[in-house]
C-alpha positions as CSV (number, residue, x, y, z in Angstrom):
1,M,-41.5,-55.7,-11.5
2,S,-39.4,-53.1,-13.4
3,T,-35.8,-54.1,-13.6
4,R,-32.5,-52.7,-15.0
5,R,-29.0,-54.1,-15.4
6,L,-26.8,-53.5,-12.3
7,G,-24.6,-50.5,-12.9
8,E,-26.6,-49.0,-15.8
9,Q,-27.2,-45.4,-14.9
10,G,-26.8,-44.0,-18.3
11,K,-23.5,-45.9,-18.8
12,G,-22.5,-49.4,-20.0
13,A,-22.5,-52.3,-17.5
14,E,-18.7,-52.6,-18.2
15,D,-18.3,-49.6,-15.9
16,V,-19.1,-51.6,-12.8
17,E,-16.1,-52.8,-10.8
18,K,-15.7,-56.5,-10.1
19,Q,-15.2,-55.9,-6.4
20,D,-18.5,-54.2,-6.2
21,I,-20.3,-57.3,-7.6
22,S,-18.3,-59.5,-5.3
23,C,-19.7,-57.7,-2.3
24,L,-23.2,-58.7,-3.4
25,E,-22.4,-62.3,-4.2
26,S,-19.6,-63.0,-1.6
27,A,-17.4,-64.3,-4.3
28,K,-13.9,-63.7,-5.4
29,P,-13.5,-61.2,-8.2
30,E,-12.3,-63.8,-10.7
31,E,-15.4,-65.9,-10.0
32,V,-18.0,-63.1,-10.5
33,L,-20.4,-63.4,-13.4
34,S,-20.6,-60.7,-16.1
35,T,-22.7,-57.8,-15.0
36,K,-24.8,-58.4,-18.1
37,D,-26.1,-61.5,-16.4
38,L,-27.3,-59.6,-13.4
39,E,-30.6,-57.7,-13.2
40,V,-31.6,-55.8,-10.1
41,D,-34.9,-54.1,-9.1
42,P,-33.9,-50.4,-8.8
43,E,-36.1,-49.9,-5.7
44,A,-34.6,-53.0,-4.1
45,E,-31.1,-51.7,-4.8
46,R,-31.9,-48.3,-3.3
47,R,-33.1,-50.0,-0.2
48,L,-30.0,-52.1,0.0
49,V,-27.7,-49.0,-0.4
50,R,-29.7,-47.2,2.3
51,S,-29.3,-50.2,4.6
52,I,-25.5,-50.3,3.9
53,D,-25.3,-46.6,4.5
54,M,-27.0,-46.8,7.9
55,R,-24.6,-49.6,9.1
56,I,-21.3,-48.2,7.7
57,V,-21.4,-44.4,7.3
58,P,-22.5,-43.2,10.8
59,A,-20.1,-45.6,12.5
60,S,-17.2,-44.6,10.2
61,M,-18.0,-40.9,10.7
62,T,-18.0,-41.3,14.5
63,I,-14.7,-43.2,14.5
64,Y,-13.0,-40.7,12.2
65,L,-14.3,-37.7,14.2
66,L,-12.7,-39.2,17.4
67,C,-9.5,-39.9,15.5
68,S,-9.4,-36.3,14.2
69,L,-10.1,-34.9,17.7
70,D,-7.2,-36.9,19.2
71,R,-4.8,-36.0,16.3
72,S,-5.4,-32.2,16.2
73,N,-6.2,-31.3,19.9
74,I,-2.5,-30.5,20.3
75,G,-3.2,-27.3,18.4
76,N,-5.8,-26.3,20.9
77,A,-3.5,-27.3,23.8
78,K,-0.7,-25.1,22.4
79,I,-2.6,-21.9,23.1
80,L,-5.1,-23.0,25.8
81,N,-4.9,-20.6,28.8
82,S,-1.7,-19.1,27.4
83,N,-2.8,-15.7,28.8
84,T,-2.3,-17.2,32.3
85,G,0.9,-19.1,31.5
86,D,-0.6,-22.5,31.6
87,S,-0.5,-23.7,27.9
88,L,1.2,-26.8,26.7
89,L,4.3,-25.0,25.6
90,Q,4.5,-23.0,28.8
91,S,3.9,-25.9,31.2
92,L,6.5,-28.2,29.5
93,H,8.9,-25.2,28.9
94,M,9.0,-26.0,25.1
95,T,10.1,-23.7,22.3
96,N,8.1,-23.3,19.1
97,Q,10.8,-25.3,17.3
98,Q,10.3,-28.2,19.7
99,Y,6.5,-27.9,19.2
100,L,7.0,-28.3,15.4
101,V,9.1,-31.4,16.0
102,A,6.3,-32.9,18.1
103,L,3.9,-32.3,15.3
104,M,6.3,-33.7,12.7
105,I,7.1,-36.9,14.5
106,F,3.4,-37.9,14.3
107,F,3.5,-37.9,10.5
108,V,6.8,-39.8,10.4
109,S,5.2,-42.8,12.2
110,Y,1.9,-42.3,10.3
111,T,3.8,-42.7,7.0
112,V,5.8,-45.7,8.1
113,F,2.9,-47.7,9.5
114,E,0.1,-46.8,7.0
115,T,0.6,-49.6,4.5
116,P,1.4,-52.3,7.1
117,S,-1.7,-51.4,9.0
118,N,-3.8,-51.8,5.8
119,Y,-2.4,-55.3,5.5
120,M,-3.3,-56.1,9.2
121,L,-6.8,-54.9,8.5
122,K,-7.1,-57.5,5.8
123,K,-5.6,-60.2,8.1
124,F,-7.6,-59.6,11.3
125,R,-10.9,-58.2,9.8
126,P,-11.9,-54.5,10.1
127,S,-14.1,-55.0,13.1
128,R,-11.2,-56.3,15.2
129,W,-8.3,-54.2,13.8
130,I,-10.2,-50.9,13.9
131,A,-11.3,-51.5,17.4
132,F,-7.7,-52.2,18.4
133,L,-6.5,-49.0,16.8
134,M,-9.3,-47.0,18.4
135,F,-8.4,-48.2,21.9
136,S,-4.7,-47.7,21.3
137,W,-4.9,-44.1,20.0
138,G,-7.4,-43.2,22.7
139,A,-5.0,-44.5,25.3
140,M,-2.1,-42.6,23.8
141,T,-4.1,-39.4,23.8
142,M,-4.9,-39.8,27.5
143,I,-1.3,-40.5,28.3
144,L,-0.4,-37.2,26.6
145,G,-2.3,-35.6,29.5
146,R,0.4,-37.0,31.8
147,V,3.6,-36.1,30.0
148,K,6.1,-34.1,31.9
149,N,8.6,-33.0,29.3
150,F,9.4,-32.6,25.6
151,G,10.9,-36.2,25.4
152,G,7.7,-37.7,26.7
153,L,5.6,-35.7,24.3
154,I,7.7,-36.9,21.3
155,A,7.5,-40.5,22.3
156,V,3.7,-40.5,22.8
157,R,3.1,-38.5,19.6
158,F,5.1,-41.1,17.7
159,L,2.9,-43.9,19.1
160,L,-0.2,-41.9,18.4
161,G,0.7,-41.6,14.7
162,M,1.5,-45.3,14.6
163,F,-2.0,-46.3,15.8
164,E,-3.9,-43.7,13.8
165,A,-2.1,-44.6,10.6
166,G,-4.3,-47.4,9.3
167,L,-7.7,-45.9,9.9
168,F,-8.5,-43.6,7.0
169,P,-6.9,-45.6,4.2
170,G,-8.5,-48.7,5.7
171,M,-11.9,-47.1,5.6
172,V,-11.5,-45.9,2.0
173,Y,-10.4,-49.5,1.1
174,V,-13.4,-51.0,2.8
175,L,-15.8,-48.6,0.9
176,T,-14.5,-50.0,-2.4
177,F,-16.2,-53.3,-1.6
178,W,-19.6,-51.8,-0.6
179,Y,-20.2,-49.0,-3.2
180,R,-19.9,-48.4,-6.9
181,P,-17.4,-45.7,-8.0
182,E,-20.1,-43.2,-8.6
183,E,-21.3,-43.7,-5.0
184,R,-18.0,-43.3,-3.2
185,A,-17.2,-39.6,-3.2
186,L,-20.2,-38.7,-1.1
187,R,-19.5,-41.4,1.5
188,I,-15.8,-40.6,1.6
189,A,-16.8,-36.9,2.1
190,L,-19.1,-37.7,4.9
191,I,-16.3,-39.6,6.7
192,L,-13.6,-37.0,5.9
193,A,-15.9,-34.1,6.8
194,S,-16.1,-35.6,10.3
195,A,-12.6,-34.1,10.6
196,T,-14.1,-30.7,10.1
197,L,-16.7,-31.6,12.8
198,G,-13.8,-32.7,14.9
199,G,-12.3,-29.2,14.4
200,A,-15.6,-27.6,15.4
201,F,-16.1,-29.8,18.4
202,G,-12.5,-29.5,19.4
203,G,-12.7,-25.7,19.6
204,A,-16.0,-25.9,21.6
205,I,-14.6,-28.5,23.9
206,A,-11.4,-26.6,24.4
207,Y,-13.4,-23.5,25.3
208,G,-15.3,-25.4,28.0
209,V,-12.3,-27.3,29.3
210,G,-10.3,-24.1,29.5
211,K,-12.4,-23.1,32.4
212,L,-11.1,-26.1,34.4
213,N,-7.6,-24.7,34.4
214,N,-5.8,-25.4,37.7
215,V,-8.7,-27.4,39.1
216,L,-7.0,-29.8,41.5
217,G,-3.7,-28.2,40.4
218,I,-3.9,-29.6,36.9
219,E,-3.6,-27.5,33.8
220,A,-6.6,-27.4,31.4
221,W,-4.6,-28.8,28.5
222,R,-4.0,-32.0,30.4
223,Y,-7.8,-32.3,31.0
224,L,-8.3,-31.7,27.3
225,F,-6.2,-34.7,26.3
226,I,-7.7,-37.0,28.9
227,I,-11.3,-36.0,28.2
228,E,-10.9,-36.3,24.4
229,G,-9.0,-39.6,24.5
230,A,-11.5,-41.4,26.8
231,P,-14.3,-41.7,24.2
232,S,-12.0,-43.5,21.7
233,C,-11.1,-46.1,24.4
234,A,-14.7,-46.6,25.4
235,G,-15.9,-46.5,21.8
236,A,-13.5,-49.3,20.8
237,F,-15.6,-51.8,22.8
238,L,-18.9,-50.4,21.5
239,Q,-17.6,-50.4,18.0
240,R,-16.4,-54.0,18.3
241,A,-19.7,-55.2,19.6
242,L,-22.3,-53.1,17.8
243,V,-21.2,-50.3,15.4
244,V,-19.4,-52.1,12.6
245,S,-21.0,-55.5,12.6
246,R,-21.6,-55.0,8.9
247,L,-17.8,-54.7,8.4
248,K,-17.1,-58.1,9.9
249,G,-17.9,-59.9,6.6
250,V,-15.7,-57.7,4.5
251,A,-12.7,-60.1,4.7
252,S,-14.7,-62.7,2.9
253,L,-16.2,-60.4,0.3
254,G,-13.9,-60.9,-2.6
255,H,-10.9,-59.5,-0.8
256,H,-8.1,-61.9,-1.4
257,S,-4.4,-61.5,-0.5
258,I,-2.5,-59.3,-2.9
259,T,-0.1,-61.2,-5.1
260,W,3.4,-60.1,-6.0
261,A,2.3,-59.8,-9.7
262,E,-0.5,-57.4,-8.6
263,A,1.9,-55.4,-6.4
264,K,4.4,-55.0,-9.3
265,E,1.7,-54.0,-11.7
266,T,0.4,-51.4,-9.2
267,L,3.9,-50.1,-8.4
268,R,4.7,-49.8,-12.2
269,D,1.5,-47.9,-13.1
270,Y,2.9,-44.4,-13.6
271,R,-0.5,-42.7,-13.8
272,L,-1.0,-43.6,-10.1
273,Y,2.0,-41.6,-9.1
274,V,0.3,-38.5,-10.6
275,H,-2.6,-39.2,-8.2
276,Y,-0.1,-39.7,-5.3
277,L,1.8,-36.5,-6.0
278,T,-1.4,-34.5,-6.3
279,Y,-2.4,-35.8,-2.9
280,I,0.7,-34.2,-1.5
281,T,-0.6,-30.8,-2.7
282,I,-3.9,-31.1,-0.8
283,S,-2.2,-32.6,2.3
284,V,-0.3,-29.4,3.0
285,P,-3.4,-27.2,3.7
286,F,-5.2,-30.1,5.3
287,S,-2.3,-30.5,7.8
288,S,-1.7,-26.9,8.4
289,M,-5.4,-26.0,8.9
290,S,-5.9,-29.0,11.2
291,L,-3.0,-28.0,13.4
292,F,-2.8,-24.2,13.3
293,S,-6.4,-23.0,13.0
294,P,-6.5,-21.9,16.7
295,T,-3.2,-20.1,16.2
296,I,-4.4,-18.4,13.0
297,V,-7.7,-17.4,14.6
298,S,-5.8,-16.0,17.6
299,G,-4.1,-13.7,15.0
300,L,-7.4,-12.4,13.8
301,G,-8.1,-10.4,16.9
302,Y,-9.5,-13.2,19.1
303,E,-7.5,-14.1,22.2
304,G,-7.6,-16.6,25.1
305,L,-10.6,-18.8,25.1
306,D,-12.3,-16.7,22.4
307,A,-9.7,-18.0,20.0
308,Q,-10.9,-21.6,20.7
309,L,-14.6,-20.6,20.2
310,F,-14.0,-18.8,16.9
311,T,-12.5,-22.0,15.3
312,V,-16.0,-23.5,15.4
313,P,-17.8,-21.6,12.6
314,P,-15.1,-22.3,9.9
315,Y,-15.2,-26.0,10.5
316,A,-19.0,-26.2,10.7
317,I,-19.2,-24.4,7.3
318,A,-16.5,-26.6,5.9
319,F,-18.5,-29.7,6.8
320,V,-21.5,-28.5,4.7
321,I,-19.3,-27.4,1.7
322,T,-17.3,-30.7,1.7
323,V,-20.5,-32.8,1.6
324,M,-22.0,-30.6,-1.1
325,V,-19.0,-30.7,-3.4
326,A,-18.8,-34.5,-3.0
327,W,-22.5,-34.9,-3.7
328,V,-22.2,-32.9,-6.9
329,S,-19.1,-34.7,-7.9
330,D,-20.8,-38.1,-7.5
331,K,-24.1,-37.1,-9.1
332,Y,-22.6,-35.7,-12.3
333,E,-19.5,-37.9,-12.2
334,I,-17.2,-34.9,-12.3
335,R,-14.7,-35.8,-9.6
336,S,-11.8,-34.2,-11.3
337,L,-13.6,-30.9,-11.8
338,G,-15.1,-31.0,-8.3
339,C,-11.5,-31.4,-6.9
340,S,-9.8,-28.9,-9.2
341,I,-12.4,-26.1,-8.8
342,S,-12.3,-26.5,-5.0
343,M,-8.5,-26.3,-5.1
344,L,-8.6,-23.1,-7.3
345,I,-11.1,-21.4,-4.9
346,A,-9.1,-22.4,-1.8
347,G,-5.8,-21.3,-3.4
348,A,-7.2,-18.0,-4.4
349,C,-8.6,-17.3,-1.0
350,F,-5.2,-18.2,0.7
351,V,-3.6,-15.6,-1.6
352,V,-6.1,-12.9,-0.6
353,E,-5.7,-14.0,3.1
354,G,-1.9,-13.5,2.9
355,A,-2.2,-10.1,1.1
356,L,-4.8,-8.5,3.4
357,P,-3.5,-6.0,6.0
358,A,-3.2,-7.2,9.6
359,E,-6.0,-5.0,10.8
360,S,-8.6,-6.3,8.4
361,F,-9.8,-8.8,11.0
362,K,-13.3,-9.5,9.7
363,L,-12.3,-9.8,6.1
364,R,-9.4,-12.1,6.9
365,Y,-11.8,-14.3,8.9
366,V,-14.2,-14.6,6.0
367,F,-11.5,-15.6,3.5
368,F,-10.1,-18.0,6.1
369,I,-13.4,-19.7,6.3
370,I,-13.7,-20.1,2.6
371,A,-10.1,-21.2,2.1
372,L,-10.4,-23.8,4.9
373,S,-13.8,-25.1,3.6
374,F,-12.7,-25.7,0.0
375,A,-9.2,-27.0,1.1
376,F,-11.1,-29.8,2.8
377,A,-13.7,-30.2,0.1
378,C,-11.2,-31.1,-2.6
379,I,-10.0,-34.3,-0.9
380,P,-13.1,-36.7,-1.2
381,P,-13.5,-36.3,-5.0
382,L,-9.7,-36.9,-5.4
383,L,-9.8,-40.1,-3.3
384,S,-13.0,-41.3,-5.0
385,W,-11.4,-40.6,-8.4
386,L,-8.4,-42.7,-7.5
387,T,-10.5,-45.7,-6.4
388,A,-12.8,-45.5,-9.4
389,N,-9.8,-45.9,-11.7
390,L,-8.2,-48.9,-9.9
391,R,-8.6,-52.2,-11.6
392,G,-9.0,-54.9,-9.0
393,T,-8.9,-55.3,-5.3
394,G,-5.2,-56.1,-5.3
395,A,-4.5,-52.6,-6.6
396,A,-6.8,-51.1,-4.0
397,T,-5.0,-52.9,-1.2
398,L,-1.7,-51.2,-2.1
399,A,-2.6,-48.0,-4.0
400,V,-4.9,-46.5,-1.4
401,P,-2.4,-46.6,1.5
402,L,0.4,-45.7,-0.8
403,N,-1.6,-42.6,-1.9
404,V,-2.2,-41.5,1.7
405,S,1.4,-42.4,2.8
406,I,3.0,-40.4,0.1
407,G,0.6,-37.6,1.0
408,Q,2.2,-37.4,4.4
409,I,5.1,-35.5,2.8
410,G,2.6,-32.7,2.4
411,Q,1.4,-33.1,5.9
412,I,5.0,-32.7,7.2
413,I,5.4,-29.6,5.1
414,G,2.2,-28.2,6.6
415,V,3.8,-28.5,10.0
416,Y,6.4,-25.9,9.2
417,I,4.7,-23.2,7.1
418,Y,3.0,-21.1,9.8
419,K,5.9,-19.3,11.5
420,A,5.4,-17.9,15.0
421,N,7.4,-14.8,14.1
422,E,5.0,-13.9,11.3
423,S,2.0,-13.4,13.5
424,P,-0.7,-12.2,12.9
425,R,-0.7,-12.3,9.1
426,Y,1.3,-15.5,8.5
427,P,2.1,-14.8,4.8
428,T,4.4,-17.8,4.4
429,G,1.8,-20.2,5.5
430,H,-1.0,-18.7,3.4
431,Y,1.1,-18.3,0.3
432,T,2.5,-21.8,0.6
433,N,-0.9,-23.3,0.9
434,A,-2.0,-21.3,-2.1
435,G,0.9,-22.5,-4.2
436,F,0.4,-26.1,-3.5
437,L,-3.3,-25.9,-4.1
438,L,-2.9,-24.1,-7.4
439,I,-0.2,-26.6,-8.6
440,G,-2.5,-29.4,-7.5
441,A,-5.5,-28.0,-9.4
442,F,-3.5,-28.0,-12.7
443,S,-2.2,-31.5,-12.0
444,V,-5.7,-32.7,-11.6
445,L,-6.8,-31.0,-14.9
446,G,-3.7,-32.5,-16.6
447,L,-4.6,-36.0,-15.4
448,R,-8.2,-35.5,-16.6
449,V,-6.9,-34.7,-20.1
450,M,-4.8,-37.8,-20.0
451,Y,-7.9,-40.0,-19.2
452,I,-9.9,-38.3,-21.9
453,Q,-7.3,-39.1,-24.4
454,R,-7.1,-42.7,-23.3
455,N,-10.8,-43.1,-23.5
456,K,-10.7,-41.9,-27.1
457,R,-8.4,-44.7,-28.0
458,L,-10.5,-47.4,-26.5
459,E,-12.5,-49.9,-28.5
460,P,-16.3,-49.7,-28.4
461,G,-17.6,-51.4,-25.3
462,A,-14.3,-51.4,-23.4
463,R,-14.3,-50.2,-19.9
464,R,-13.7,-46.5,-19.8
465,W,-11.6,-44.4,-17.5
466,R,-13.7,-42.3,-15.1
467,L,-13.3,-38.5,-15.0
């Protein structure tokens, strides 16, 4: 039987992270043998990875799709049936400023509860904690369909952010135990790209639900929240019993409690803060696109239910591009380039989008699709790059949620950049997205140069920083 050393795909075995080996041996990282002592049949390993993929990735994609639907459907509700006076804002007699506050409060609680939620995931096991989060955010979404005023909307949105906070960083953290660094970007992309599918499905669902307006005297936006929240509640029980059975063992797969020494080392590692700050720059367009796509599309000449329907193609195309960029980034180990090039393309398209005249509907729609697609595509390589350069599970426990938490600053900024009085061109929104993406692209390239310089100073055989 032909064999090879685990982790040798044209690189030294030193490149394999200890936590990846611990997943295969169910041992703590400090107890793992050197990778030089392990030999694995390549075909057997491929079968193993495929088996892991089938158990983890589809379940994670489904869960994150539901999460994205329940987070961003307020953007659909804002304009749903506005031509008949039955939208969310009109029913609750809210101003645009109050609507922005409702968006912002979600990210406040999301930021506060992200790191604690990651700790709870470790304490209670992913299968239990994720199921609890799913049921809770689904219930909050359904309750949104019953709110009567601005105060009720604010309170429920805060709770929604609290329950959704731990999902994505928790999923990224779990992936670090099951995949090697060069395998993660594609899996992260498939999960994250579910948000683009959520946007596509959200627009299509809103189009259909809009036809239920005033059935039984209930506005369509209320049906929207109830219909989209119900699958998360039901899915929590299915997920607990069936979907993530593979994840049940993660708590024993080398993931020990983080020590204060590990926490201090992670908090003092200045290079990680460059990753964190860069994540802010990609969070601005991610947030603004997730929340304002229906509004932007309504400014492209599509009104009423058509505005919901025309949000579907941009997100469908974004799904394909996000996965393709991640696949290339993983295959050729060019995560930093995959991220920076995507940011440059998206940034340039936002500049063009903001500069085009208001009547250039078709051209603006094309550039909107490209900008949205590459704004999403830059995220998985950046997250995969971060986890690939973390040394130990303790660092991953803290660094991953910190990265996403600090990124919420960008998400809060994204709430305020698309101004209602600038319809239909929204220059402030488009130029702000462009500015953050271009700054982020150069930050990524600068970080890449730093890692290259560090690698040049390493002794032969030392574990190298990944690019």
